[in-house]
C-alpha positions as a Markdown table, in Angstrom:
| # | Residue | x | y | z |
|---|---|---|---|---|
| 1 | Unk | -17.4 | 2.5 | 14.0 |
| 2 | Unk | -20.7 | 4.1 | 13.1 |
| 3 | Unk | -22.8 | 4.7 | 9.9 |
| 4 | Unk | -20.3 | 5.5 | 7.2 |
| 5 | Unk | -20.2 | 9.2 | 6.1 |
| 6 | Unk | -23.0 | 10.1 | 8.6 |
| 7 | Unk | -21.0 | 13.2 | 9.6 |
| 8 | Unk | -20.9 | 14.3 | 5.9 |
| 9 | Unk | -24.7 | 14.3 | 5.8 |
| 10 | Unk | -25.1 | 11.1 | 3.8 |
| 11 | Unk | -27.6 | 8.4 | 4.6 |
| 12 | Unk | -27.4 | 4.9 | 3.2 |
| 13 | Unk | -28.9 | 1.4 | 3.3 |
| 14 | Unk | -31.3 | 1.9 | 0.4 |
| 15 | Unk | -30.7 | -1.5 | -1.1 |
| 16 | Unk | -32.7 | -4.7 | -1.7 |
| 17 | Unk | -30.9 | -6.6 | 1.1 |
| 18 | Unk | -31.6 | -4.1 | 3.8 |
| 19 | Unk | -35.1 | -3.5 | 2.6 |
| 20 | Unk | -35.9 | -7.3 | 2.8 |
| 21 | Unk | -34.4 | -7.4 | 6.3 |
| 22 | Unk | -36.5 | -4.4 | 7.4 |
| 23 | Unk | -39.7 | -6.1 | 6.2 |
| 24 | Unk | -38.9 | -9.3 | 8.1 |
| 25 | Unk | -38.1 | -7.2 | 11.2 |
| 26 | Unk | -41.5 | -5.4 | 10.9 |
| 27 | Unk | -43.3 | -8.7 | 10.6 |
| 28 | Unk | -41.6 | -9.9 | 13.7 |
| 29 | Unk | -42.3 | -6.7 | 15.6 |
| 30 | Unk | -46.0 | -6.2 | 14.7 |
| 31 | Unk | -47.1 | -9.7 | 13.8 |
| 32 | Unk | -49.5 | -8.7 | 11.1 |
| 33 | Unk | -50.3 | -6.0 | 8.6 |
| 34 | Unk | -53.2 | -4.6 | 10.6 |
| 35 | Unk | -51.0 | -3.9 | 13.6 |
| 36 | Unk | -48.4 | -2.3 | 11.3 |
| 37 | Unk | -50.9 | -0.1 | 9.5 |
| 38 | Unk | -52.4 | 1.1 | 12.8 |
| 39 | Unk | -48.9 | 2.0 | 14.1 |
| 40 | Unk | -47.9 | 3.8 | 11.0 |
| 41 | Unk | -51.4 | 5.3 | 10.5 |
| 42 | Unk | -51.5 | 4.5 | 6.8 |
| 43 | Unk | -52.2 | 1.6 | 4.4 |
| 44 | Unk | -49.0 | -0.5 | 4.5 |
| 45 | Unk | -48.1 | -4.1 | 4.5 |
| 46 | Unk | -45.1 | -5.9 | 6.0 |
| 47 | Unk | -44.0 | -7.5 | 2.8 |
| 48 | Unk | -44.1 | -4.2 | 0.8 |
| 49 | Unk | -43.0 | -1.6 | 3.4 |
| 50 | Unk | -40.1 | 0.7 | 2.3 |
| 51 | Unk | -37.3 | 2.4 | 4.1 |
| 52 | Unk | -38.2 | 6.0 | 4.9 |
| 53 | Unk | -36.5 | 8.4 | 2.5 |
| 54 | Unk | -33.6 | 10.6 | 3.6 |
| 55 | Unk | -35.8 | 13.7 | 4.1 |
| 56 | Unk | -38.1 | 11.8 | 6.5 |
| 57 | Unk | -35.1 | 10.4 | 8.4 |
| 58 | Unk | -33.8 | 13.9 | 9.0 |
| 59 | Unk | -37.1 | 15.5 | 10.0 |
| 60 | Unk | -37.8 | 15.8 | 13.7 |
| 61 | Unk | -39.8 | 17.9 | 16.1 |
| 62 | Unk | -37.0 | 19.8 | 17.7 |
| 63 | Unk | -34.0 | 18.5 | 19.7 |
| 64 | Unk | -33.9 | 15.4 | 17.6 |
| 65 | Unk | -37.1 | 13.8 | 18.9 |
| 66 | Unk | -39.6 | 12.0 | 16.7 |
| 67 | Unk | -43.4 | 12.0 | 16.8 |
| 68 | Unk | -44.6 | 8.5 | 17.7 |
| 69 | Unk | -47.7 | 9.0 | 15.7 |
| 70 | Unk | -46.5 | 10.8 | 12.6 |
| 71 | Unk | -43.0 | 9.4 | 12.4 |
| 72 | Unk | -43.4 | 5.8 | 13.6 |
| 73 | Unk | -41.9 | 4.4 | 10.4 |
| 74 | Unk | -38.7 | 6.5 | 11.0 |
| 75 | Unk | -38.6 | 5.4 | 14.6 |
| 76 | Unk | -39.0 | 1.8 | 13.6 |
| 77 | Unk | -36.3 | 2.0 | 11.0 |
| 78 | Unk | -33.9 | 3.5 | 13.5 |
| 79 | Unk | -34.6 | 0.7 | 15.9 |
| 80 | Unk | -34.2 | -1.9 | 13.1 |
| 81 | Unk | -30.9 | -0.4 | 12.0 |
| 82 | Unk | -29.5 | -0.5 | 15.5 |
| 83 | Unk | -30.7 | -4.1 | 15.9 |
| 84 | Unk | -29.1 | -5.0 | 12.6 |
| 85 | Unk | -25.8 | -3.5 | 13.7 |
| 86 | Unk | -25.9 | -5.2 | 17.1 |
| 87 | Unk | -26.7 | -8.5 | 15.3 |
| 88 | Unk | -23.6 | -8.2 | 13.2 |
| 89 | Unk | -21.5 | -7.5 | 16.3 |
| 90 | Unk | -23.0 | -10.6 | 18.0 |
| 91 | Unk | -22.5 | -12.8 | 15.0 |
| 92 | Unk | -18.8 | -11.9 | 14.8 |
| 93 | Unk | -18.5 | -12.3 | 18.6 |
| 94 | Unk | -19.9 | -15.8 | 18.4 |
| 95 | Unk | -17.6 | -16.7 | 15.5 |
| 96 | Unk | -14.5 | -15.5 | 17.4 |
| 97 | Unk | -15.5 | -17.5 | 20.5 |
| 98 | Unk | -16.2 | -20.6 | 18.4 |
| 99 | Unk | -13.0 | -20.4 | 16.4 |
| 100 | Unk | -10.8 | -19.8 | 19.5 |
| 101 | Unk | -12.5 | -22.2 | 21.8 |
| 102 | Unk | -13.5 | -19.3 | 24.0 |
| 103 | Unk | -9.9 | -18.5 | 24.8 |
| 104 | Unk | -9.9 | -15.0 | 23.3 |
| 105 | Unk | -11.5 | -11.8 | 24.5 |
| 106 | Unk | -13.8 | -10.0 | 22.1 |
| 107 | Unk | -14.5 | -6.3 | 22.2 |
| 108 | Unk | -16.3 | -3.8 | 20.0 |
| 109 | Unk | -16.2 | 0.0 | 19.4 |
| 110 | Unk | -19.9 | 0.6 | 20.0 |
| 111 | Unk | -22.5 | 2.5 | 22.1 |
| 112 | Unk | -21.6 | 6.1 | 21.1 |
| 113 | Unk | -24.8 | 7.6 | 22.3 |
| 114 | Unk | -23.2 | 10.5 | 24.1 |
| 115 | Unk | -20.9 | 11.4 | 21.2 |
| 116 | Unk | -23.7 | 11.5 | 18.6 |
| 117 | Unk | -26.2 | 13.5 | 20.5 |
| 118 | Unk | -24.9 | 16.8 | 19.2 |
| 119 | Unk | -25.3 | 15.7 | 15.5 |
| 120 | Unk | -28.8 | 16.3 | 14.2 |
| 121 | Unk | -29.1 | 12.9 | 12.7 |
| 122 | Unk | -26.6 | 11.1 | 14.8 |
| 123 | Unk | -28.4 | 9.0 | 17.3 |
| 124 | Unk | -31.2 | 7.9 | 15.1 |
| 125 | Unk | -29.1 | 7.0 | 12.0 |
| 126 | Unk | -25.8 | 5.8 | 13.5 |
| 127 | Unk | -26.8 | 2.2 | 14.2 |
| 128 | Unk | -25.9 | 2.6 | 17.9 |
| 129 | Unk | -29.4 | 2.2 | 19.3 |
| 130 | Unk | -28.8 | -1.6 | 19.7 |
| 131 | Unk | -26.7 | -1.1 | 22.8 |
| 132 | Unk | -29.0 | -3.1 | 25.0 |
| 133 | Unk | -28.6 | -6.1 | 22.8 |
| 134 | Unk | -24.8 | -5.8 | 22.7 |
| 135 | Unk | -24.6 | -5.4 | 26.5 |
| 136 | Unk | -26.7 | -8.5 | 27.0 |
| 137 | Unk | -24.5 | -10.7 | 24.7 |
| 138 | Unk | -22.2 | -12.9 | 26.9 |
| 139 | Unk | -19.8 | -13.2 | 23.9 |
| 140 | Unk | -19.0 | -9.5 | 24.0 |
| 141 | Unk | -16.4 | -9.1 | 26.7 |
| 142 | Unk | -15.7 | -5.4 | 26.6 |
| 143 | Unk | -16.6 | -2.2 | 24.8 |
| 144 | Unk | -14.3 | 0.6 | 23.6 |
| 145 | Unk | -14.2 | 4.0 | 22.2 |
| 146 | Unk | -12.0 | 7.1 | 22.0 |
| 147 | Unk | -12.7 | 10.1 | 24.1 |
| 148 | Unk | -15.2 | 12.5 | 22.7 |
| 149 | Unk | -14.0 | 14.6 | 19.7 |
| 150 | Unk | -16.4 | 17.4 | 20.5 |
| 151 | Unk | -14.6 | 19.5 | 23.2 |
| 152 | Unk | -11.0 | 18.5 | 23.2 |
| 153 | Unk | -9.3 | 22.0 | 23.1 |
| 154 | Unk | -6.7 | 22.9 | 25.7 |
| 155 | Unk | -7.9 | 25.1 | 28.6 |
| 156 | Unk | -11.5 | 25.6 | 27.3 |
| 157 | Unk | -12.3 | 22.0 | 26.6 |
| 158 | Unk | -12.9 | 18.9 | 28.7 |
| 159 | Unk | -12.7 | 15.1 | 28.4 |
| 160 | Unk | -15.7 | 12.9 | 28.3 |
| 161 | Unk | -16.7 | 9.4 | 27.1 |
| 162 | Unk | -18.6 | 8.7 | 23.9 |
| 163 | Unk | -20.5 | 5.9 | 25.7 |
| 164 | Unk | -22.7 | 6.0 | 28.9 |
| 165 | Unk | -20.1 | 4.7 | 31.4 |
| 166 | Unk | -22.5 | 4.0 | 34.2 |
| 167 | Unk | -24.7 | 1.9 | 31.9 |
| 168 | Unk | -21.7 | -0.3 | 31.0 |
| 169 | Unk | -20.8 | -0.7 | 34.6 |
| 170 | Unk | -24.3 | -1.8 | 35.5 |
| 171 | Unk | -24.2 | -4.3 | 32.7 |
| 172 | Unk | -20.9 | -5.7 | 34.0 |
| 173 | Unk | -19.0 | -4.8 | 30.8 |
| 174 | Unk | -15.4 | -3.5 | 31.1 |
| 175 | Unk | -14.6 | -0.5 | 29.0 |
| 176 | Unk | -11.4 | 0.3 | 27.1 |
| 177 | Unk | -10.8 | 4.1 | 26.8 |
| 178 | Unk | -8.8 | 4.7 | 23.7 |
| 179 | Unk | -6.6 | 7.8 | 23.9 |
| 180 | Unk | -6.1 | 9.3 | 20.4 |
| 181 | Unk | -5.6 | 12.9 | 21.4 |
| 182 | Unk | -3.8 | 15.1 | 18.8 |
| 183 | Unk | -0.6 | 16.6 | 20.1 |
| 184 | Unk | 1.8 | 19.5 | 19.1 |
| 185 | Unk | 3.7 | 17.2 | 16.7 |
| 186 | Unk | 0.6 | 16.8 | 14.4 |
| 187 | Unk | 1.6 | 18.4 | 11.1 |
| 188 | Unk | -1.9 | 19.2 | 9.7 |
| 189 | Unk | -4.5 | 21.3 | 11.4 |
| 190 | Unk | -7.1 | 18.5 | 11.7 |
| 191 | Unk | -8.6 | 19.9 | 14.9 |
| 192 | Unk | -9.9 | 17.5 | 17.5 |
| 193 | Unk | -8.0 | 19.3 | 20.2 |
| 194 | Unk | -4.7 | 19.9 | 18.4 |
| 195 | Unk | -2.1 | 21.5 | 20.7 |
| 196 | Unk | 0.6 | 24.0 | 19.9 |
| 197 | Unk | 3.0 | 23.3 | 22.7 |
| 198 | Unk | 4.5 | 20.5 | 24.7 |
| 199 | Unk | 2.9 | 21.9 | 27.8 |
| 200 | Unk | -0.6 | 21.8 | 26.2 |
| 201 | Unk | 0.0 | 18.2 | 25.0 |
| 202 | Unk | 1.1 | 17.0 | 28.5 |
| 203 | Unk | -1.8 | 18.8 | 30.1 |
| 204 | Unk | -4.4 | 17.2 | 27.8 |
| 205 | Unk | -2.8 | 13.7 | 28.4 |
| 206 | Unk | -3.2 | 14.2 | 32.1 |
| 207 | Unk | -6.8 | 15.4 | 31.7 |
| 208 | Unk | -7.7 | 12.3 | 29.5 |
| 209 | Unk | -6.0 | 9.9 | 32.0 |
| 210 | Unk | -8.0 | 11.5 | 34.9 |
| 211 | Unk | -11.2 | 11.1 | 32.9 |
| 212 | Unk | -10.6 | 7.4 | 32.4 |
| 213 | Unk | -9.7 | 6.9 | 36.1 |
| 214 | Unk | -12.8 | 8.7 | 37.5 |
| 215 | Unk | -15.1 | 6.9 | 35.0 |
| 216 | Unk | -13.8 | 3.5 | 36.1 |
| 217 | Unk | -12.4 | 2.7 | 32.7 |
């Protein structure tokens, strides 16, 4: 549902297939080597550009922002990776519609922009920056996600969506709010809002349901 092991501080996609796709993407985006070199402010060619290393992908100028002059290569890679992920979603959506004669609904767990904002590398490296493309795809009938994992505790926490709900409504996409709250019968202490009593469990269920209602989910 997002970049595998991102939360464990690993970054991937350093392989020949992704590198080749990134180079093609740069050629389409910039059109020629001169435009690319001007944007990246160094001598670089579309057919030989490389994916920024992990240190560069984690570096930012406070609050997760990138410098459009010094870190354009990292910005481009983040946009490419989101476009790649959105492309996979669209390809699968088209396959489902074709195989079922358009008689089945297709949804995807995607668009976790709010959930990943607290993670220092989350938004840029998760692959969720292609939300605009997914929302524009007529074969994607709805989006889905659990409620946020960040602030689920009883009494002191609150419920919120991982996705920007107003954006989905403006795009005309229904949203399925998955409730995977932990309750008092969970045997391990996995966190994510685990409750100790039946009262706490019931209270969190009401809070989560209220969040879905007021968000139009």
